[in-house]
MARBA-310618 format. One record per residue (C-alpha): x, y, z; residue in one letter. Coordinates in steps of 0.001 Angstrom, whole numbers, padded with zeros to 6 digits, always signed. Layout:
N
XYZA/...
! end
This chain:
632
-000070+000146+000065X/+002924+002275+000965X/+006276+001976-000985X/+008099+004504+001457X/+009095+002953+004933X/+009276+006734+006260X/+005559+006784+005315X/+004677+003479+006752X/+006375+004606+010068X/+004612+007723+010471X/+001190+006110+009366X/+001776+003366+012174X/+002284+005931+014656X/-000624+007966+013625X/-002987+004854+013477X/-001318+002845+016478X/-000402+005806+018767X/-001826+009224+018295X/-005444+008318+017023X/-005979+005894+020082X/-004589+008433+022390X/-006804+011127+020914X/-009722+008872+020952X/-008917+007777+024690X/-008613+011581+025694X/-011727+012343+023960X/-013426+009508+025798X/-012202+010226+029132X/-013227+014206+028640X/-016590+013274+027914X/-016584+010803+030615X/-015307+013182+033370X/-017956+015757+031899X/-020497+013282+032126X/-019695+012172+035546X/-019357+016068+036604X/-022768+017200+035223X/-024117+013889+036976X/-022417+015204+040212X/-024238+018567+039717X/-027146+017167+038909X/-027331+015233+042285X/-025938+018410+044606X/-028694+020631+042747X/-031421+018162+043150X/-030538+017701+046838X/-030372+021669+047130X/-033669+022310+045523X/-035240+019556+047178X/-034067+021051+050852X/-035235+024450+049915X/-038789+023315+048615X/-039211+021514+051713X/-038095+024181+053968X/-040356+026947+051824X/-043406+024521+051888X/-042715+023875+055607X/-042852+027702+056087X/-046005+028251+054497X/-047624+025293+055965X/-046548+026104+059486X/-047857+029619+059542X/-051200+028574+057875X/-051620+025472+060155X/-050830+027732+063247X/-053181+030335+062303X/-056007+027882+061880X/-055181+026330+065095X/-055384+029824+067042X/-058666+030621+065647X/-060079+027244+066628X/-058931+027397+070200X/-059648+031011+071129X/-063464+030432+070073X/-063275+034028+068351X/-066090+036258+069534X/-067844+037163+066202X/-070739+039258+067922X/-068167+041575+069629X/-066208+043406+067126X/-064013+045359+069262X/-062954+041890+071385X/-062724+040365+067799X/-060310+042844+066619X/-058224+042622+070080X/-057876+039015+069552X/-056754+039317+066104X/-054054+042101+066850X/-052746+039469+069300X/-052515+036873+066736X/-050614+039487+064406X/-048334+040362+067439X/-047822+036787+068283X/-046697+035645+064723X/-044523+038044+062744X/-044894+036312+059612X/-048327+037832+059067X/-048790+041485+057704X/-052408+041693+057563X/-055631+039649+058641X/-059011+040218+057794X/-062007+038546+059247X/-065263+037915+056870X/-068598+036712+058130X/-070452+033949+056442X/-071814+036586+053926X/-068579+037951+052900X/-068667+040937+054981X/-065940+042424+057029X/-066181+041990+060612X/-062555+042747+061765X/-059623+044089+059744X/-055938+044719+061531X/-052609+045370+060025X/-049163+045427+061260X/-047940+048837+060236X/-051188+050346+059659X/-054190+051544+061574X/-057246+050298+059788X/-061014+051189+060415X/-063492+048432+059707X/-065353+048919+056984X/-068610+046968+057445X/-070199+047226+054208X/-067117+045920+052063X/-068389+042922+050637X/-066037+039794+049569X/-069025+037571+048787X/-068232+037538+045019X/-064121+037501+045259X/-062522+033977+044971X/-060805+034856+048200X/-064120+034147+049946X/-065804+031534+047654X/-063161+029084+047442X/-062512+028306+051092X/-066547+028577+051960X/-067337+026000+049061X/-064313+024020+049077X/-063710+023839+052654X/-059943+024315+051793X/-057265+026735+052110X/-057006+029195+049053X/-053695+030595+047814X/-054067+033649+045916X/-051314+035536+043674X/-048274+037063+045423X/-048314+040853+045436X/-045566+043102+046552X/-046038+045926+048911X/-045544+049261+047198X/-043626+050930+050182X/-040983+048074+050660X/-041518+045838+047739X/-041651+042932+049980X/-043635+039987+048322X/-046825+038738+050455X/-049154+035902+049579X/-052949+036384+050280X/-054233+033172+051858X/-057777+032560+053086X/-059643+029552+054843X/-062885+028903+056392X/-063924+029386+059846X/-066064+026461+060962X/-067976+025803+064244X/-066241+022622+065688X/-069440+021546+067178X/-071739+022099+064448X/-069502+022136+061593X/-071224+025421+060740X/-069298+027939+058447X/-069115+031226+060898X/-066790+033217+058153X/-063505+033302+056163X/-060347+034505+057426X/-057796+036132+055074X/-054383+036492+055936X/-051329+038253+054144X/-048191+035920+054844X/-044988+037587+054384X/-042315+035960+052143X/-039195+037965+053164X/-038363+035421+055827X/-037498+033075+052990X/-034758+035759+051734X/-033153+035005+054961X/-033152+031200+054726X/-031981+031225+051255X/-029010+033680+052090X/-028128+031125+054889X/-027917+028262+052855X/-024187+027056+051823X/-023568+026994+048356X/-020901+026465+045960X/-019322+029505+044301X/-021272+031044+041437X/-024308+029012+042713X/-027693+030576+043727X/-031159+029234+044789X/-034235+031510+044306X/-037749+030884+044093X/-040473+032147+041249X/-044164+032275+041671X/-046471+030997+039027X/-046192+034072+037003X/-042387+033672+036682X/-041914+036650+039122X/-038775+036610+041451X/-040205+036347+044938X/-037136+035122+046865X/-033265+035384+046387X/-030251+035504+048600X/-029581+039104+047100X/-032878+041142+047974X/-031977+043679+045615X/-032866+041292+042574X/-036180+040706+044159X/-036809+044487+044420X/-036056+044669+040724X/-039299+042954+039740X/-037360+040608+037811X/-039503+038103+035597X/-037856+034701+034520X/-039393+031644+032759X/-037578+028593+033305X/-038450+025811+031068X/-035171+023606+030650X/-032977+021785+033148X/-029804+022173+031446X/-027169+024797+030539X/-029303+027811+029615X/-029359+031751+030191X/-029940+032276+033900X/-031720+034967+035968X/-029089+037473+035025X/-028989+036549+031414X/-025716+034626+032041X/-024996+030759+031034X/-025577+028660+033780X/-026740+025093+034821X/-030293+025242+035648X/-032075+022886+037982X/-035796+023537+039507X/-038634+022244+041010X/-042331+022962+041689X/-043878+023378+044907X/-047704+023068+044823X/-049980+024762+047408X/-053461+023552+046133X/-054205+026074+043464X/-051179+027810+043500X/-047475+026739+042726X/-043929+028281+043082X/-040750+027346+041493X/-037565+026708+043287X/-034486+027169+041045X/-030910+026087+041466X/-028523+028248+039400X/-024941+027587+038845X/-022964+029769+036546X/-021178+027792+033989X/-017921+029286+034519X/-017972+027854+038224X/-019876+024797+037686X/-017757+023529+034704X/-014707+025013+036362X/-013354+021670+037285X/-014055+020202+033785X/-012021+023065+032473X/-009358+022397+034530X/-009424+018725+033913X/-009451+019320+029998X/-006416+021554+030505X/-004598+018743+032177X/-005805+016110+029452X/-004749+018746+026751X/-001428+019218+028460X/-000743+015351+028756X/-001872+014740+025012X/+000435+017537+023914X/+003424+016103+025904X/+002271+012531+024847X/+001788+013636+021018X/+005538+015445+021429X/+006801+012368+022779X/+005290+010580+019851X/+006509+013232+017364X/+010166+012962+019138X/+009877+008984+018699X/+009034+009079+015026X/+011820+011429+014390X/+014023+009140+016489X/+013017+006230+014377X/+013255+007810+011148X/+016699+009359+011787X/+018016+006082+013460X/+016160+003493+011725X/+014508+004432+008665X/+017128+006685+007115X/+019896+004182+007611X/+017589+001547+005871X/+016787+004043+002932X/+020707+004828+002723X/+021292+000794+002383X/+018332+000830-000067X/+020086+003499-002403X/+023378+002040-002041X/+021776-001631-002851X/+020192+000404-005979X/+023553+001815-007039X/+025395-001422-006778X/+022259-003093-008873X/+023045-000348-011306X/+026952-001554-011618X/+028480+000454-009369X/+030411-002144-007184X/+032689+000409-005446X/+029767+002072-003545X/+029742+001133+000048X/+027358+001642+002874X/+027907+004314+005616X/+027865+002662+009024X/+025622+005067+011252X/+025893+003596+014701X/+026971+000295+016643X/+023723-001325+016427X/+021848-004018+014522X/+021503-001702+011443X/+025155-001092+011638X/+025680-004714+011463X/+023642-005089+008642X/+025520-002339+006741X/+028791-003829+007645X/+027568-007467+006471X/+026168-005436+003384X/+029460-004086+002595X/+031056-007427+003087X/+028531-008899+000787X/+029199-006192-001751X/+033088-006689-001471X/+032483-010609-002123X/+030147-009720-004958X/+032670-007379-006574X/+035246-010306-006371X/+033185-012768-007367X/+032050-010631-010375X/+035856-009925-011372X/+036077-013774-011198X/+033021-014435-013247X/+034351-011904-015762X/+037450-013594-016062X/+035811-016790-016259X/+033239-015572-018946X/+036113-014108-020865X/+037786-017520-020941X/+034511-019240-021627X/+033877-016880-024650X/+037097-017843-026022X/+036298-021345-025613X/+032646-021018-027074X/+034369-018928-029951X/+036878-021888-030699X/+033999-024282-030468X/+031597-022412-032772X/+034729-022106-035422X/+035335-025769-034889X/+031532-026423-035321X/+031404-024034-038543X/+034273-025887-039963X/+032657-029280-039131X/+029462-028238-040841X/+031461-026773-044030X/+033177-030186-044127X/+029802-031575-044076X/+028581-029337-046517X/+031471-030227-048793X/+031118-034008-048148X/+027512-033860-048820X/+027999-031784-052060X/+030566-034367-053360X/+028185-037304-052536X/+025541-035146-054152X/+027639-034662-057214X/+028426-038215-057461X/+024733-039030-057382X/+024156-036481-060271X/+026929-037765-062186X/+025131-041350-061869X/+021989-039703-062860X/+023428-037814-066054X/+025114-041144-066843X/+021460-042629-066869X/+020267-039577-068627X/+022926-039758-071375X/+022886-043581-072022X/+020031-043499-074253X/+021195-040151-076258X/+024751-041756-076764X/+023236-045195-077666X/+021085-043156-080471X/+024060-040998-081632X/+025927-044587-082107X/+022815-045967-084214X/+022683-042709-086332X/+026354-042652-086850X/+026466-046305-087914X/+023419-045769-090281X/+025203-042519-091621X/+028464-044496-092410X/+026877-047683-093838X/+024929-045159-096132X/+027788-043081-097141X/+029671-046679-098003X/+027078-047946-100049X/+025876-044781-101486X/+022226-045363-100792X/+021778-042395-098562X/+020212-039207-099903X/+021134-035546-099122X/+017666-035090-097324X/+018130-038236-095149X/+021429-037202-094333X/+020191-033566-093142X/+017298-035346-091123X/+019583-036981-089110X/+022351-034616-088875X/+019518-032476-087249X/+018540-035389-085033X/+022277-035812-083798X/+022471-031772-083007X/+019250-031979-081284X/+020672-034713-079062X/+023998-032916-078537X/+021474-029773-077595X/+019872-031854-075157X/+023136-033170-073641X/+024645-029827-073522X/+021328-028547-071461X/+021756-031187-068982X/+025569-030058-068485X/+024337-026509-067967X/+021583-027966-065230X/+024525-029926-063543X/+026667-026733-063381X/+024100-024397-062171X/+023065-027220-059357X/+026530-026963-057992X/+027178-023051-058217X/+029209-021566-055396X/+027596-018207-055791X/+026396-017126-052187X/+023981-014348-053551X/+020383-014931-052529X/+018079-014470-055532X/+014354-014900-056265X/+013749-017980-057833X/+010313-019976-059187X/+009986-023110-056978X/+008081-025107-059683X/+011056-024425-062185X/+013854-025388-059436X/+011926-028841-059047X/+011492-029073-062615X/+014988-028685-063109X/+015848-031263-060712X/+013594-033594-061939X/+015008-033364-065521X/+018352-034465-064050X/+016804-037212-062251X/+014095-038399-064413X/+016420-041122-066338X/+017363-042431-063001X/+013892-042599-061588X/+012678-044234-064728X/+015240-046578-064950X/+013876-047867-061073X/+010571-047700-062584X/+009724-044946-060119X/+007024-042568-061366X/+006702-039061-060052X/+003813-036261-060219X/+004205-032742-059726X/+000959-030368-058935X/+000927-026638-058135X/-002368-025403-056482X/-001113-021784-056573X/-001550-021440-060200X/-005257-020423-061461X/-005237-023469-064019X/-004341-025606-061270X/-001880-027490-063531X/+000316-030496-063063X/+003513-031475-064746X/+004447-035060-065974X/+007887-036220-067097X/+006602-035076-070658X/+005977-031456-069495X/+009296-030874-067732X/+010584-028189-070362X/+007664-026041-069808X/+008525-022771-067647X/+006311-021464-065089X/+006007-017849-064935X/+003822-017350-061710X/+005743-014895-059391X/+003296-015811-056539X/+005434-018969-055952X/+008854-017085-055675X/+011097-017350-053065X/+014542-015818-052053X/+017699-017832-051472X/+020262-019890-053358X/+018465-022162-055929X/+021198-024706-055650X/+020735-025267-051963X/+016975-025714-052492X/+017704-028334-055227X/+020038-030070-052909X/+017399-030516-050296X/+014892-031661-053049X/+017405-034309-054219X/+018204-035403-050709X/+014366-036222-050174X/+013821-037939-053749X/+016967-040083-053379X/+016010-041305-049843X/+012516-042194-051343X/+014398-044040-054066X/+016329-046017-051711X/+013364-046733-049678X/+011662-048105-052953X/+014460-050363-053580X/+014916-051645-049785X/+011428-052541-049634X/+011043-053814-053053X/+007955-051438-053787X/+006176-052725-057036X/+004813-049453-058049X/+006884-046501-056386X/+005337-043182-056515X/+006554-039819-055710X/+004009-036908-055507X/+004917-033251-055017X/+002342-030877-054036X/+002925-026969-054009X/+000143-024480-052407X/+000015-021232-050783X/-000976-020515-047296X/-000975-016842-046249X/+002432-015661-046698X/+004157-019001-046956X/+004607-021554-049836X/+004026-025129-048707X/+005673-027817-050302X/+004834-031705-049575X/+006787-034814-050575X/+004853-037836-050484X/+005764-041373-051244X/+004322-044818-051010X/+007629-046706-049603X/+005716-047758-046209X/+006730-044916-044065X/+009464-044305-041321X/+009360-046427-037976X/+007949-044302-034847X/+011111-044895-032771X/+013271-043654-035655X/+011299-040525-036628X/+012428-038197-033874X/+016026-038694-034938X/+016083-038611-038906X/+017293-034951-038740X/+020332-035719-036446X/+023880-035434-037800X/+025127-038811-038842X/+021907-040847-038204X/+021229-043346-040743X/+019203-046597-041094X/+020804-047692-044234X/+023605-050476-044507X/+027041-049434-044009X/+028602-047845-046925X/+025301-046778-048595X/+024458-043736-046643X/+026330-040922-044643X/+023390-039846-042485X/+023869-036061-042990X/+021414-035468-046024X/+018521-034762-043835X/+020693-032962-041268X/+021857-030723-044007X/+018690-030029-045614X/+017095-029144-042169X/+019948-026619-041761X/+019283-025260-045309X/+015352-024828-044966X/+015425-023675-041537X/+018418-021240-041223X/+019148-020415-044666X/+015690-020044-046005X/+014010-018890-042603X/+011414-021751-042963X/+010613-025046-041602X/+011086-028818-042467X/+009645-031722-040687X/+008264-035160-041526X/+005396-037284-040754X/+003884-040738-041855X/+000644-041429-043555X/-001256-044569-044479X/+001155-045439-047392X/+004308-043702-046678X/+005885-040549-045381X/+005460-036935-046105X/+008204-034310-045950X/+006605-030861-045429X/+008539-027769-046223X/+007274-024226-045249X/+009003-021210-046834X/+008662-017515-046546X/+007784-015393-049602X/+009600-012267-048190X/+013409-011906-048017X/+014522-013482-044893X/+017410-011739-042897X/+019733-014722-042474X/+023326-015451-043098X/+024240-016430-046649X/+026980-018794-046087X/+026518-022492-045326X/+028393-022866-042435X/
! end
């Protein structure tokens, strides 16, 4: 994936060290934050439960005390003066009440007292339609009104009303309205021990601040709507952790809120974050130093070794690796240098050995070339003997004819019975015979030409030239032959009577030495002739087929001599291999033929058996092959 070792080291540290440390730090920070928030939640929950309980106890205690006082004293409802005195004594006894109003069962005032004001009885003031009167009378329960603030002092007061019933008859004698002061709650909140930045306060059902450790905030008539128990804008529009709980008093409720400024609440988390960040930065710095150390003392020396190895591979055997340190890599560099030195020495020895080997190979090649040349010369002389024998067969009949004609002419001349016309006819016949014999000499001369220049020649004409030289010898052995050309449009064939007809089709022209090609043809034909004689074939036949396939000319020689044994077939082109009796074959004919076709003509020669005999198949390219011209 990565080819650079340096990059692999960096990526490995990032994947295996830096990323895990970063993930661990993030996980730790998240866990610490969650734990701290959970701890804050517990602290604030306990705090608001405590304040809610004390606030609820304060209200319920004062209401219960007032109810019990009215029941125990048996208020004189018919004596207004005495009733007023009783209420004043209650007001003096409990400083938490600011005002008391007593209503009869019709909702009219019967007594009215105030802690700081002198009030006069308004007998005709009727509360019969007010909720403060109707609710306790109808429901026989305590009614809690809205919080109101005294204009002079700004102190919050809640109006509370409850029914006055006769314990004996359970008859409602009236309703008592009291104004309970909430200012004592301020002191209670101020005396609660809280954490820095934390404050606990109380809101009424309308969101108005009614109690706070800082009274000045209550006097500012602040309204605050708390809806979420999370980090939000606090009472003074500052980010804070908010926790609240509602306290229900019948039809009325209050909200006790614990607010903790985030800068104080999350201060510990901030410190822990800084500590973790410092530890991470220190760890990452150590990782970077470790990466730099590994790159400098491990990666760079290895890269140096790799670079030196590349230069040595390029052929600079004098290059040596630098030993940076006395460690494993240094030992490897020393071993590498020793190996390079041995390689250099071995290379020198190998070059010396190769030089000697090249000389030996050159000598052996020269010997082989001379041997092949000798084989060619031997084969040429052997073929020359065969051709002379063929010419002897070719000339036997013409010489007999010349002798007969000469005898006839002598007898006619002596007896005087030959005419001039007959003499001219026999003279012309003698001249034709001499010309044919002269043509045979020309064919023999061109067959063994030593010219090494490659020229284009017609295959059909070359084969016919050879057949003209060997036709008498083949005929004497009762061997028939056919030559068929599938390339020419007429698909014509040649017999012994048509060998003098020239073929002008340039599609069957190949490039090389015609004499060498004829030599191959002669070897194949003579081998077939020997096989016919050895196996005493009654109707021997040699068939030669020429056809075109792509850019190749394919020549097929077939005979009906029975074929070649399968165990012998792979060796027929080996030098000095022969199945003939000693003295009847050299074993180099097919070997030379293979060299001529494969190397001199750039073609291919191979053999295979058929149902009647053997086939020698020759593939010859039509283009000029880039091959050596000599035979060796």
